[in-house]
C-alpha positions as CSV (number, residue, x, y, z in Angstrom):
1,M,28.3,1.6,-5.9
2,T,32.0,1.8,-7.0
3,R,32.4,2.8,-10.3
4,E,33.6,-0.6,-11.7
5,G,30.5,-1.8,-9.6
6,A,28.6,0.6,-12.0
7,K,30.4,-0.3,-15.2
8,T,29.2,-4.0,-14.8
9,V,25.3,-3.0,-14.1
10,E,25.3,-0.5,-16.8
11,A,26.8,-3.3,-19.1
12,L,24.0,-5.9,-17.7
13,L,21.1,-3.8,-18.4
14,Q,22.3,-3.9,-22.2
15,K,21.8,-7.4,-22.6
16,A,18.7,-9.4,-23.1
17,C,17.1,-12.0,-21.1
18,V,17.3,-15.6,-23.1
19,L,14.8,-17.9,-22.6
20,Y,15.7,-20.5,-19.9
21,S,15.8,-24.0,-21.5
22,G,15.5,-26.1,-18.0
23,D,19.2,-27.6,-18.2
24,L,20.8,-24.8,-16.1
25,P,20.6,-24.7,-12.0
26,S,18.1,-22.2,-10.7
27,V,18.9,-19.0,-9.2
28,T,19.2,-19.9,-5.4
29,E,17.3,-17.5,-2.7
30,T,21.0,-16.1,-1.7
31,E,21.7,-15.5,-4.9
32,I,18.4,-13.5,-5.8
33,A,18.6,-11.8,-2.7
34,E,22.2,-10.6,-3.7
35,L,21.9,-9.7,-7.3
36,Q,18.0,-8.4,-7.1
37,P,19.5,-4.4,-5.5
38,Q,21.7,-4.6,-8.3
39,I,19.3,-4.8,-11.5
40,R,16.7,-2.3,-11.8
41,N,13.2,-3.4,-11.6
42,W,13.9,-7.2,-11.4
43,K,11.4,-8.9,-10.0
44,M,10.4,-12.4,-8.8
45,I,7.0,-13.5,-9.9
46,E,5.6,-17.0,-8.7
47,E,3.0,-18.7,-11.0
48,N,1.6,-21.7,-11.0
49,G,4.0,-23.0,-8.5
50,E,7.0,-22.1,-10.3
51,S,9.0,-18.8,-9.7
52,S,10.6,-16.9,-12.9
53,S,11.9,-13.3,-13.2
54,T,10.8,-10.4,-14.9
55,H,12.7,-7.5,-15.8
């Protein structure tokens, strides 16, 4: 990971999640595959037929 990439990840780790209001498009499987390695302990959860994430 580059120094700039590490700064970006660190900045993301300092943020808090905001409850999804339903008016934004869902993250695609491709986007999940790209983002998941960058966010420590981020997991996708399938519950009652709906996907959500946890950190």
